[in-house]
C-alpha positions as CSV (number, residue, x, y, z in Angstrom):
1,M,0.0,0.0,0.0
2,L,3.0,2.3,0.3
3,G,2.8,2.7,-3.5
4,A,-0.5,4.5,-3.2
5,I,0.9,6.7,-0.4
6,A,3.9,7.6,-2.4
7,G,1.7,8.5,-5.3
8,D,-0.3,10.8,-3.0
9,V,2.7,12.5,-1.6
10,I,4.3,13.0,-5.1
11,G,1.0,14.2,-6.6
12,S,0.1,16.5,-3.8
13,V,1.9,19.6,-5.1
14,F,0.6,19.4,-8.6
15,E,-3.2,19.4,-7.9
16,V,-3.3,23.2,-8.1
17,M,-0.4,23.5,-10.5
18,P,-1.0,21.0,-13.3
19,I,2.2,20.2,-15.2
20,K,1.0,18.2,-18.2
21,S,4.4,16.5,-18.5
22,T,6.2,13.5,-17.1
23,D,9.4,15.6,-16.6
24,F,9.3,17.0,-13.1
25,K,11.0,16.7,-9.7
26,L,9.4,13.9,-7.8
27,F,9.7,15.4,-4.3
28,R,9.6,19.1,-3.3
29,A,9.7,21.0,-0.1
30,L,5.9,21.2,0.0
31,S,5.3,17.5,-0.9
32,T,3.1,16.0,1.8
33,Y,0.5,13.4,2.5
34,T,-3.1,14.3,2.0
35,D,-6.5,12.8,2.8
36,D,-5.7,10.0,0.4
37,T,-2.9,8.7,2.7
38,V,-4.9,9.3,5.9
39,L,-7.8,7.2,4.7
40,T,-5.6,4.5,3.1
41,V,-4.0,4.0,6.5
42,A,-7.4,3.9,8.0
43,V,-8.5,1.1,5.7
44,A,-5.3,-0.8,6.4
45,D,-5.9,-0.4,10.2
46,A,-9.4,-1.7,9.8
47,I,-8.1,-4.8,8.0
48,L,-5.3,-5.4,10.5
49,N,-7.6,-5.2,13.5
50,G,-10.8,-6.5,12.1
51,T,-12.7,-3.3,12.8
52,D,-15.5,-1.5,10.9
53,Y,-14.2,0.5,7.8
54,G,-16.5,3.4,8.5
55,K,-15.5,3.8,12.1
56,S,-11.8,3.6,11.3
57,I,-12.1,6.1,8.4
58,K,-14.1,8.5,10.6
59,S,-11.6,8.2,13.5
60,Y,-8.5,8.8,11.4
61,A,-10.1,11.7,9.6
62,R,-11.1,13.4,12.9
63,R,-7.5,13.0,14.2
64,H,-6.1,14.4,10.9
65,P,-8.7,17.0,9.9
66,M,-6.8,19.4,7.7
67,R,-5.8,17.2,4.8
68,G,-7.9,18.2,1.9
69,Y,-11.2,16.3,2.4
70,G,-14.2,17.2,0.2
71,P,-17.0,19.2,1.7
72,R,-19.5,16.3,1.9
73,F,-16.9,14.0,3.5
74,L,-16.2,16.8,6.1
75,M,-19.9,16.9,6.9
76,W,-20.0,13.2,7.3
77,M,-16.8,13.3,9.4
78,A,-18.2,15.8,11.8
79,S,-21.6,14.1,12.1
80,P,-22.4,11.6,14.8
81,S,-24.1,9.6,12.1
82,T,-22.4,6.8,10.1
83,K,-25.0,6.9,7.3
84,P,-23.3,7.1,3.9
85,Y,-24.0,10.0,1.5
86,N,-24.3,8.3,-1.9
87,S,-21.0,9.7,-3.2
88,W,-19.7,8.7,-6.7
89,G,-16.4,10.5,-6.0
90,N,-12.9,9.0,-6.4
91,G,-12.4,9.0,-2.6
92,S,-13.5,5.3,-2.5
93,A,-10.7,4.4,-5.0
94,M,-8.0,6.4,-3.5
95,R,-8.1,4.6,-0.1
96,V,-8.8,1.0,-1.3
97,S,-5.3,-0.3,-2.1
98,P,-4.9,-2.3,1.2
99,V,-7.9,-4.4,0.2
100,G,-6.2,-5.5,-3.0
101,F,-3.0,-6.5,-1.1
102,A,-4.7,-8.2,1.9
103,F,-7.1,-10.6,0.3
104,D,-6.3,-13.3,-2.2
105,D,-9.7,-14.3,-3.6
106,E,-11.3,-12.2,-6.3
107,D,-14.8,-12.5,-4.8
108,K,-13.4,-11.5,-1.4
109,V,-11.5,-8.5,-2.8
110,L,-14.7,-7.3,-4.6
111,E,-16.7,-7.8,-1.4
112,E,-14.3,-6.0,0.8
113,A,-13.7,-3.2,-1.7
114,K,-17.5,-2.6,-1.7
115,R,-17.6,-2.6,2.1
116,S,-14.7,-0.1,2.3
117,A,-16.5,2.2,-0.2
118,E,-20.1,2.1,0.9
119,C,-19.6,3.5,4.3
120,T,-19.5,6.8,2.5
121,H,-19.5,6.2,-1.3
122,N,-22.5,3.9,-1.6
123,H,-23.4,5.2,-5.1
124,P,-22.8,2.4,-7.7
125,E,-20.1,4.4,-9.4
126,G,-18.3,4.9,-6.1
127,I,-18.4,1.2,-5.4
128,K,-17.3,0.4,-8.9
129,G,-14.3,2.6,-8.7
130,A,-13.1,1.0,-5.5
131,Q,-13.7,-2.5,-6.8
132,A,-11.9,-1.9,-10.1
133,T,-8.8,-0.5,-8.3
134,A,-8.7,-3.3,-5.8
135,L,-9.2,-6.0,-8.5
136,A,-6.4,-4.5,-10.6
137,I,-4.1,-4.6,-7.6
138,L,-5.0,-8.3,-6.9
139,M,-4.4,-9.2,-10.6
140,G,-1.2,-7.3,-10.7
141,R,0.3,-9.0,-7.7
142,T,-0.8,-12.5,-8.8
143,G,1.0,-12.5,-12.1
144,K,-1.6,-11.3,-14.5
145,T,-0.4,-9.4,-17.6
146,K,-1.3,-5.9,-18.4
147,E,-3.4,-7.1,-21.3
148,Q,-5.4,-9.4,-18.9
149,I,-5.9,-6.6,-16.4
150,K,-7.1,-4.2,-19.1
151,A,-9.5,-6.7,-20.6
152,R,-11.0,-7.8,-17.2
153,I,-11.5,-4.2,-15.9
154,E,-13.1,-3.1,-19.2
155,E,-15.4,-6.1,-19.3
156,Q,-16.4,-6.1,-15.7
157,F,-16.7,-2.4,-15.0
158,G,-17.3,-0.8,-18.4
159,Y,-14.3,1.5,-18.3
160,D,-12.7,2.5,-21.6
161,L,-9.0,1.7,-21.2
162,S,-8.3,1.8,-25.0
163,R,-7.4,5.5,-25.0
164,T,-3.8,6.7,-24.7
165,L,-2.3,9.2,-22.4
166,D,-1.4,11.4,-25.3
167,E,-5.0,11.4,-26.4
168,I,-6.3,12.2,-22.9
169,R,-3.7,14.7,-21.6
170,P,-4.3,17.8,-23.8
171,T,-7.9,18.3,-22.8
172,Y,-8.1,16.5,-19.5
173,K,-9.3,18.6,-16.5
174,T,-9.8,17.7,-12.8
175,D,-12.6,15.2,-12.5
176,L,-13.4,14.1,-9.0
177,S,-15.7,11.3,-10.0
178,C,-14.7,7.7,-10.1
179,R,-15.8,7.4,-13.7
180,G,-13.9,10.4,-14.7
181,S,-10.6,9.6,-13.0
182,V,-10.2,5.9,-12.2
183,P,-9.9,4.7,-15.8
184,E,-7.4,7.4,-16.5
185,S,-5.4,6.4,-13.5
186,I,-5.4,2.7,-14.6
187,I,-4.3,3.8,-18.1
188,A,-1.4,5.7,-16.5
189,F,-0.3,2.4,-15.0
190,L,-0.9,0.4,-18.2
191,E,1.4,2.8,-20.2
192,S,4.2,2.7,-17.6
193,D,7.4,0.7,-17.7
194,D,8.1,0.8,-14.0
195,F,6.7,2.2,-10.7
196,E,8.1,5.6,-11.1
197,G,6.8,5.8,-14.7
198,A,3.2,5.1,-13.5
199,I,3.4,7.9,-11.0
200,R,4.8,10.3,-13.6
201,N,2.1,9.3,-16.1
202,A,-0.7,9.9,-13.6
203,V,0.6,13.3,-12.5
204,S,1.2,14.4,-16.1
205,L,-2.6,14.2,-16.9
206,G,-3.0,17.3,-14.7
207,G,-6.2,16.3,-13.0
208,D,-6.7,15.3,-9.3
209,T,-3.1,14.4,-9.3
210,D,-2.6,13.2,-5.7
211,T,-5.6,10.8,-6.0
212,M,-4.8,9.6,-9.5
213,A,-1.2,9.0,-8.6
214,A,-2.3,7.1,-5.5
215,I,-4.6,4.8,-7.6
216,A,-1.9,4.3,-10.2
217,G,0.8,3.8,-7.5
218,G,-1.1,1.1,-5.7
219,I,-1.6,-0.9,-8.9
220,A,2.0,-0.3,-10.0
221,Q,3.5,-1.5,-6.7
222,A,1.4,-4.7,-7.0
223,F,2.5,-5.3,-10.6
224,Y,6.1,-4.4,-10.5
225,G,6.7,-5.7,-7.0
226,E,9.0,-3.0,-5.7
227,I,9.3,0.7,-5.2
228,P,12.6,2.5,-5.8
229,R,14.5,3.0,-2.5
230,E,14.7,6.8,-2.8
231,I,10.9,7.1,-3.3
232,V,10.3,4.9,-0.3
233,E,12.7,6.9,1.9
234,Q,11.3,10.3,0.7
235,T,7.8,9.1,1.3
236,R,8.4,7.6,4.8
237,K,10.2,10.7,6.1
238,R,6.9,12.7,5.4
239,L,4.7,10.4,7.4
240,P,3.9,10.5,11.1
241,K,5.1,7.7,13.3
242,N,1.6,6.3,13.9
243,F,1.1,6.0,10.1
244,L,4.5,4.2,9.7
245,K,3.5,1.8,12.4
246,I,0.4,0.7,10.5
247,V,2.3,0.7,7.1
248,D,5.0,-1.6,8.5
249,E,2.6,-3.9,10.3
250,F,0.5,-4.2,7.2
251,S,3.6,-4.9,5.0
252,G,4.9,-7.4,7.5
253,R,1.6,-9.3,7.5
254,Y,0.6,-9.1,3.8
255,G,4.0,-8.6,2.1
């Protein structure tokens, strides 16, 4: 799951300054973790300790409140209610990577991705985005080819993954929906040659860069099997100790 967190940190500085290029410095002074990382760690914590996804997500968000959450999520976070708000946004996909790493059965991954999403994102598109991301991660880490991943995600979720980054990039603008950002994030992975390339591809689209790089980063880590040491070190130094504890415990248990 550190791949998703690294994508979030790297993409964080480009959300308001789209670069439309793969040629950029990976880490800057202002590179930091955002809500994507907070909620990814929350999902990992829930899996590690067998707790409710919604309760864990709300608890982490309340303890780390100034990290770029959307307005509807903030209302849910502050509310005593745990009732979901029918979101179709990409928040369900940005936080789901631990599910794809923790469970080995496809049906279980789809079920857990749905559960992790629907505590807030119970709209069908919100659930679909989480499931597509988690399934791509499972397929990536279990030896499936990019062609197999592409075909399965297209068939099962109806995403168009036949477009190229060069076709998408010139006119692409920030789209916070799952349907408008998850396919593009997966394409960023599909066109990459290594982990770093997947992150650069996602950021280069100039959209919701931290979230899209988090989605691409989770899949890329699963497929390529490793993250460059410098990216790991630069990412870890920007995380609080309680996050590192969960990251390390999760990695130790699930590889």
